[in-house]
N, C-alpha and C positions, 0 to 999 in steps of 0.2 A: 124750182130752185130751193135747195135746202136752206134751213135756217142759218147754218154756219157759213155757207158761201155768201148769203145775203149780208151777214154781219161783216164779213171781210170787205165786201163792196162798200158798205157804209164807212168802214174804217179807212179804206184806201182812197175814197173819194172826198174825205173830209179835208178842210183847209189845213195847211201845215204852218208850223212856226217859221218865221223868217230864217232863211238859210244861214247856218252858223258854221264857223270853222270847226274842225275836228283836230284834236280832242277838245271837248268843252264840258264834260261831266265832272269826273273826279279831279281831273287836271285840265289845264288849258295850255294852248300853244305858248303863251307868254311864260307860264310857270315852267314848262319844259325847258325853255331857253335859259331861264334863270338857274334851274337846277343843273343843267349841263355846264353852264359857265362856272358854277361853284366847284366843279370837280377838283379835288386836291386841296381844297381849303378847309373842309370840315370832315375829318377822317371818319367820324362816327356815321355820317350820312354816306360817305363813300362805301363803307362796309355794307350799309343797307342796300345800296345799288348793286354792289358786287354779289350780295346774297340773292337779290332778285335775278340777276343774270345766271347764277349757278342753278337756281330752281328752274328757270325757263330752259336752260341748256339741257338739264337732266330730263325735263319733261318732253322736250322736242326730240330727244334721242329715242324715245319709246314709240312703238306703233300706236296709232290711235285706236282706242277700244270703245265701242258704243254698244254694250250688251243690252239684250232685251230685259226690261225691268221684271224682277221676280221676288226680291226680298226686301226686308225692312231695314231700319237703322242698324248699322254695324255689319250688315251683310255685304259680301264682296261686290255685288252688282250696284247696290246703293252707294257704297264707298267709291266705286269707279266713276259713277256719274258725279258724285261730289268732288272727286279729285279733278275731273274734267273741267268743272267751272272754275276751280282755282287755276288750272293750267291756262285756260283762256285769259283769265284775269292777269296772270303773271306775264303771259306772252304779249298781251296788249300793252301793258306798261313798259315791258322790256323793249318793245318796238319803238315806243315814243322816246325812251331815254337813251337808246343806243342808235336808232336809225337803221338797225339791221333787219332786212326784209324777211329773213328766215322765220322770225318770230311771228310776223303778220301772216305769212303763208301758212304756218302751222295752225294758228288760230282760225284762219279762213277755212282750212280743210276740215277742222273739227266742227265749225258752225255749219258748213255745207253738209257734213255727215248727219248732224242733228236735223237739218232741214229735210233730209230724206227720211230719217227715222221717225220724227215726231208725228207727222200726219198719219202714220200707220198705227199709232198706239191708241188703244182704248183705255178704259180705266185700269189702274194698277190692280194686279190680281189679289193682293192682300187687302183684307177688309178690316184692318185694325183701327182705321181712323174713320170718323164720321164724315170727313172731308177728304176723300181720296184724290190723289194726283194721278197723273198718267205716267210721267217719268219716275216719280217717287211714290212711296206708299201714302204720303199725305201732301196736300196742296202746299202746305207751308214750305216744304223743301223745294217745290217747284218755283215758288216765289224767290227763294234765295238763289236758285240756279239762274233764273231770268235776270235778276239784278246784276249778277256778275257778268252774265253774257252781254248785257246792255253796255256795261263799261268796256268790255273787250271790243265790242263792235264799234263803239265810239272811237277807241284808240286806233283801230286798224281801218277805219272807214275809207281814208284816202288811198289805201293800198288795194282796195277792192275794185273790180270792174262794176259797171252799172248792172250787168246781168247777175253777178254774184250778190250784189246788194238786194236786188229785187227778189231773188230766190230766198235769201236769208230772212228778209223782212216778211214776205208773204207766207212762206211755208213754216217758218219757225217763230220769229219774234212776235208777229201779230197773232199767229195761231195760239201761242202760249198765253199771250196777254188776254186774248178773248176767253180762253179757258179759265184763267184766274178770275175774270170778271163775271162770266156767265155760265160756266160749267160745261158739261159735255152731253149732247143728245138730251135725254130726259133727266139727266143728273144735274139738278139745279141748285144744290146747296152752296155752290161757290158764290152766287150772287149775294146771298145773305151774308156770307163770311166777308166778302169784299167790302161791305158797307157797315161792318160791325165796329164797335169801339173796343179793339182787342189787338194784341201784338201780331196775330196772324194777318189781320187786315192791314196793319202797318207795313208788313213785308209785302203784301200783295199790291197795295197802292204805290209803294216805293218802286217795286219792280215794273209795274205798268207805266208809271209816270216817267221813269228813267228810260224805258223803251220808247216812249213818245218823244222824249228829248233827243235821244240818240238818232231817231229816224225822222224827226221833224213832224211828227203826227200830233197835231194840236188836240184832237179828240181824246186821245189816250191821256194826254196831260191834264185836260179838264176833268175827265172822269177820276183820275188819280187824286187830284186836288180837292174835288168837290163832290165825289160820290157818283154812283151810276147815273143819277138823274141830273147831275151837274148843278145842283142848287146849293150845295154846301150845308144842307140841313139834315141830310139822311146818310151821312158817311163822308169818307174822303180824308186825305192826309191832314189837311188843315184843321178839320174838326177833331181829328184824333189828337193833334197837338193841344187843342183847346180843352179836351175832356179827359184825356187819359192821365194827365198829371195834375197834382194839386198845386196850389200857388207856391208851395215850398219845393216843388220838383219831385214829390213823392209819387210813385206809381203803385196803384192799388194792389197789384199782384205781389208786391214785395221786391226786394233788391235783386234777387236772383233773376226774375223775369224782367225787371227794369233794365238790367244789364243787356239782356237779349233784345228787348224792344228798342233800346237806344241806338243799336247798330243801324237799322234801316232809317231811323229818324235822322241821324247825323249825315249819312251818306246821301240821302235824297235832298236834305237841306243844302249840302255842299253843291250838289248839281244844280239845284234851283238858284242858289246864290250866284253861280256862274252864268246860267242861262236866263233866269228871270229875276234879276236883282231888285226889280221894282216891288216884289213881294216882301222883301226885307225879312225873310223867314227866320233868320237867326235872332232877330229882335222881337219876334212875335211873343205876346203875353209876357213882356218884361224879361226877355232872354230865357224863356222857359227851358230850352234844351240845355243851356249852360247850368241853370238851376238843377236840372235833372242829373247832370254829371256831378255837380257839387254835392248833391244829396247822396249819390252813390258812394262818393269818397267818404262822407261822414257815416254812411251805413256799413262801414267795414271795420274790421278789427284785425290788426297785423296783416293787412292787405287782403283779408278774406271777408266776404259779405256775411252779415248776420243771416242765420239759417231759417228764419221763420217762413211759413207757407211752404209750398213745394220748392225745395231748394237743395242743391248739391254743393259740393265744395268748389266754389268759384270765387274769383275776386278781381282785384285791380289788374292782375296780369292777363286776364282773358282777352282774346283777340278783339272782342267787341269794345272793350275798354281802350285798347290801343287805337282803334278807329275814333272813338269819342274824344280821347285826349288829343290826338293829332289834329283832327278836324276842328275841334272847338278852340284849340290853341291858335290855330291860324286866324280864326275870327276874333279871338279875345286874347291878344298877346300880352296883355297886362296881368293875366292870371298866371303868375310865375310859380305858384305851387304845383301847377300841372307839370312843370319841368321835373319837380321832385318825384311826382307819381311815375312819370316815364322813366326816370333814372333809377328809382329804388325798386319798383315793382315790375316794370315792363322791360323786356330784353329785346324788343323789336321796335322798329320805327316803320311807318308806311313810306314807300317811295313816292311820296306826294309832297306838296308844298308845306303842309303842316309838319310832316316828319322832318323835312329839311330845317324848318324854323326851330323845332325843338332841339335838334342836334347842334345847330349854330348857337342858340342861346344858352344851352348847357355849357358849350365850349367857352362862351363869354363869361360864365360864372353868374348868370342872372337868376338861378333857381332860388326860390324861397321855400321855407319849411311848410309842411302840411300842419295846420293847427286844428286838432280835433277838439271839439267842444260839446258841452251838453246842449241838446237841441230838442225841439218838438217839431215833428214832421207831420203836418196835417194831411188827412186823407180826403179824397173827393175833389171834384173839379173846383168847387168853391171853398174847399178847406173846411167843410162842415160835416164830415163823416168820420169823426173821431180823429185819432192821431197816434203816432208811435213816439214814445219818449225815449231818449237816449241820455243816460247820465254818465258823465266821465269826471275823473278828478282833474283839478286845475293843474296839478303837476303831471306833465306828460310822461315823466319817467316811471310813474306808478303803473301805467299801461293797463288800465282796466276799463270796463264798460258794463253798464246794466241797461237792458231794454225792457220796457213795459209796453205791451201791444194792446191798444184800445182803438182799433181801426174798424173799417168795414170788413166784410168777409174776404174779399179779394178774388171774386169770380171763381172760375173752375179750379184755379190753383190755390185757393184759400184753404185754410184749416179752421177747424172748430175750436178755437183757442183763445176765446175772449179773456182778456186780462192776464195773459201769460207773461212770464218774465224769463230772461236768460242772463247769465253772468259770465263775463270773459275776464281773465286775469292772467298775468305772467306768461302771455303768449299762448294760452290754452282756453278752450271753451270749458267752463267749470260746471255751471248749471245749463244743461244742453237743451236745445230745441232739435227734435229729431230731423226736421226737414222732410225730404222725400224718400220714399222707398223705391229706388230706381237704380238701375245699372246702365247708364247712358251708353248706347252703342255696343254693349256687350250682348251679342246675339243669343248666347246660351242662357241669359237671364231674361226670359220673356221677350226675346228678340230686341232687347235694348230699351223696351218701353217701361212704363211704370208697372210695378208688380201689383198683384191683387192686394197685398198688404198695405199699399199706399192708401187704399180706401178703408180697409178693415182695421188698420192700426194708425199709420202715420198722421192721417187727418183727424183722428178722433181726439176728443178732449183729454182723455186720460194720458195721452202720449206727450202732454205738455205740462209745463210748470204752472199749473193753475188748479182750480177746484172743479171737480166733477160732482154733479148732484144726482143722487139716486142711480149711479152707474149708467147714466145716459150722457150722450154728447150734446153740446149746444144745439139748439134747434132740432133735436132728434136726428142730427146728421143730414138734414135736408138742405142742399145747396140753394135751391130756389127760394126757400124761406130765409136762410141766413143772409142772402144777398140783399134783402130788403132792409136790414138793420145794421146798426153800428154801435160800438161803445163810445164813451166820451172821456176825454181828459177834462176834469172839472177844476183842477187846481195844479199849478206847478210853480216851483220856486227854484230857479236855476242860476240866479245871479250871484249867490254867495258860494264861494269856493268850498267852504267847510261844511255847508249844510244845503244839500240839494234834495228837494222833495217833489214828488208827483203823486196825484191821486186820480184814479180812473173809476168810472162807474158803469155798470151794465144792468139793464132791467129787462132785457128781451130774450136772453139765451134760454132761460128757464122760466116759464110763466109763473108769476107770483113770487119769484125770488129776486131780491135786490142784492147785487154783489158790488162791493166797493173795495178797492185795493189801494193802499198807500205804501209807497216805497220811499224810504229816506236813505240817502247816501251821506254818511257823516264822518267827519274827522274828529276823533276822540283822543284827548291826551292819554298817553300810556299805551295806545294801540299802534302798532307799526303800520297798519294799513287801514283805509277807511272801513267803517262798519256799515252793514246794510241792515236796516230794520224793515220788515215786511209785515204789514197788518192787513189781513184779508177778512172783511166783514160780510156776513150773509144774514139777511133778514127775510122771514117768511111767516105767513099766518098759519101755515101747516107744517108738520114735522117732516124732515128729510134726512137722508144720509149724505154727509158732506165728506168728500175725499180730497184732501190737500196733498198734492204730489210734487216732489222735486226729483228730477232726473239729473244725476251727477256723473261726471267723468273723473275717475280716479280710483284709488285703492282704499278699501275699508280699513280704518285704524281702530276706532273704539266707539262704543255706545254705552252710555252710563245707565243702563237698566237691564234687568233680566230679559233675555230673549232666547228663542229657540230657532236655530237654523235647521231647515229641513234638508238633511244631508243624504238621505237614502231614497226619498220619494218626493217629487214635486207635483203640485197640482196647479192648474190655471187659476188666476184670481177671480175670473168670472166667465161668462159664456158669450158676451157680445159687446159691441161698442168699444173695441180695443182691449177690454179686460181679458178676452180669451187668448190674447197673445202674451200675457204677462204671467210668469211663474211667481208663485208666492214662495220666495226664497227663505224667509224667516219672519218671525212676528214676536211681539212682546207687549207688555203693559208696564207703565211706570208709576203704578199706584203708590202713593205715599210721598211722591216728589212733585214739586210745582212745575218743573221744567225738565226737558230731556236734551241731552247733548250728544250729537252724532258727529264724529270727526273722520275725515278722509284726507288723503294727500294726492296731489297731482302736480307733475312737473316740479318736484322738489319743494313744494309749498303745502302748508296745511290749511284746511278749511273746516270750521266747526259750525254746524247748523244747530242752534239752540232754539227749542220749541216749547211753548207753554202746553200744558196738558192737564186733564182732570182725571178723576178716578176711573172713568169709563173709556178714556181715550185709548184707541188701539193703534199700535205702530206696526207697519208692515214693510218688510224689506223685499224689494222687487228685483226681478231679473227678466229681461226681455227674451223671447224665443219660443214661447208655447204655441202650439198649433201652427208651426212654421216648417212644414215638411221639406221645403226647398232651400232652407237656410237663407232666406231673403232678408231677414231682419238683422240689424246691426247689434253688436254686443253693448247693451246699456243696462245700467243699474239705477235704482231709485229708492226713495223712502217715502212712504205714504202715512199721513195722519188721518185716521178715520174717526168721525164723530157720527153717531147714529141717533135717530129720533130727536133731532134738534130743529127748533124753529129759527131762533136767532143764534148765531155763533160767531166768535172771533178767533181766527188763527193768528197768533202773534209769534213771529220768528225773527231771530237775530242771526245773521250770517257773518261770521268773523273769519277774516283772513289773517294767518299768522305763521311765524316760524320759518324754518328752512331745514331741508334734509340734504346732506352732502353725501352722495353715493360713493364718491372717490375717497373722501376722508372717513367715511362711515360714521358720521356724526349727525345728530339732530339737535335743533335748538328751538326753544319756545314752541314745543309741539302740543301743549295743552291749551285749551281755551281759557281766556281770562274771565269768562262769564261766571259770576257768583250767584246771580239771581236773575230771573226773567218772569214777570208777572203782569197781569192786566189789573190795573188799580182802579179803573173806572170804566163802566160799560152801561150806557143808557141810550135813549133816543137822540140825545143832544151831543154827547161827547163819548169818545173812547180814548183812554189813556193807558199807555204801555210804559212800564218801567224796567230797565235793565241795569244791573250793576256789573261793571267790568273793571276788575282790579279795584282801584279806589274811586272810580268815576261812576256816578249815577246818571244815566241817560233817560230822559223822559220824552216821549212822543205823544202829544195831545192832538186829537183829530176832531174837527167839527163834522159831525155825521150828516149834516144837511148840505153843506157846500164843499166839503172835502178839504178845507183849509187845515193845515197842519203846522204845529209849532214844536220846536225842539229846545230842550234845556239840558245842559251838562254841568253837573256840580260835583265837587269832591267831598 
């Protein structure tokens, strides 16, 4: 007897959950009755149901296509199998909400077709992933497919014959669930993946658990909840809930992947809430899934997520967020700001109870505004692995945000960017975080996967708004080393609307170098917008080269020093660690002046970066794109302050937002910086003090170099 057959016998002979009505996963019979009864009363939800029927009608009008797997993300075969799981999902819900048998019959034929195809498949022919699937190039997509198939199966269960159920369960659902848990033949990596603390494992456990709930197989549910050994100590969905989020709801890989991971968390939680309410999963760890959604809302700007770590342009409109908002609103209907998220950023509702409740309560006028605030999001299960600081103005109309990242590395999707900052203002990203070098599902670009430049540039320290030491990346670019350490927020003051300050420290990125960064967000009389003071201190017993870099989005206006732009011949800034991808676009020295002012504009507003400098300070104007033969890198510009042969050094920078440029009227106003002086007035082991003069106001920032506490004074 082969191992796989033996495993199926174990699965099929295991005790089952008490017989349940169908549907009972994403929706229940009682909820279906309520939603049907509400027809005509809530027009927005009526449109959602009508849209579901339109999708299902269009899909059932097409012949069923189950091609042999051959390509990766974005390829036609990949996309066909992806479309198929959406089709089954739509048909299952359409059957329940309409009662029309045609939807169930179509989903049944598709499931039966897969039950015939799947047992014939070996591993996917592409070897791009270390965890290959059978139907898809990576097991992750297999998990997503099974999750949707389980919901469809639950919805059409009562329309199937006992023979059809047995075929679908034995040959397809149990077969795929076993593959996700145990792998294939001598390909055993899936077992390790299934029990990891990682978003791939969240998808796998959710898919297997929902398959168990849909079929009544208690063994699958136990393994999904408590890991392969069913102890709850070495994997499983519940341990993932306990370990993958910090007490503040922050997910260590960052907002972009938190969005993706939250999808299986909330779907499986909804199913468990219906079928196993005794687990009280939504209230686990003090409502951790709700905290995760609340954190994601706060980790966004103008509806888009902050771009740190591997991240693309995604935000509150993403389908994962629609699921999260709809499902969590059903459980926490007092969270009325979720209604505003749905109304402002999301143009879809789910045809489930949560979607109905959102449409109904929006119609009743119950929405409350989203209140964005300055917050500290701790990292790590116990909140002891650093934190991400977000500073915002008290006035919501100012519409700006600053982030200071002092977290753990963030596993495989983390970047070597300790103490990096980003600045968002006036609807744009001003000081940018590159995010990921990837063209998702664009097959012509490395078959839709991360490009090689994601490792050679996007992850490297110089790609971020922080300091690079000796042209090396943090931890020499070694993920396994970086994952062992984290930075720390050692001081923060966020309670005062006019003076918000945060200090972070890192001592592990570069052995022997202590880095401390203090960012102050200040309201100063005479300035139209809050002022940012950035003081970056480095201390070492041996001399180093320190490169302080800011990557900006906008158009160069002026630089108050002599500089040379290389207009006929460009050369890369360096040879490795990301420097090889940066063109040296220009350079200069501001000898004779105490500070340098660089001004650019973006989205009709001006930004001046005022920087202290000494006689030997080198300024470099940067442009991204060197050693990039396939045009994979985005168009980015930056300015770098370089200090060489320094043991201790302080970079003091004032970032001033000002003025307006009206392209229609062809006028500009307040286009020059009000900075009259910027200097370091004290620098020793105990204290660093920076002074800036802006128009008639003198701003002083004094920092305790031992504990990071910072104090601000503004005088005329």
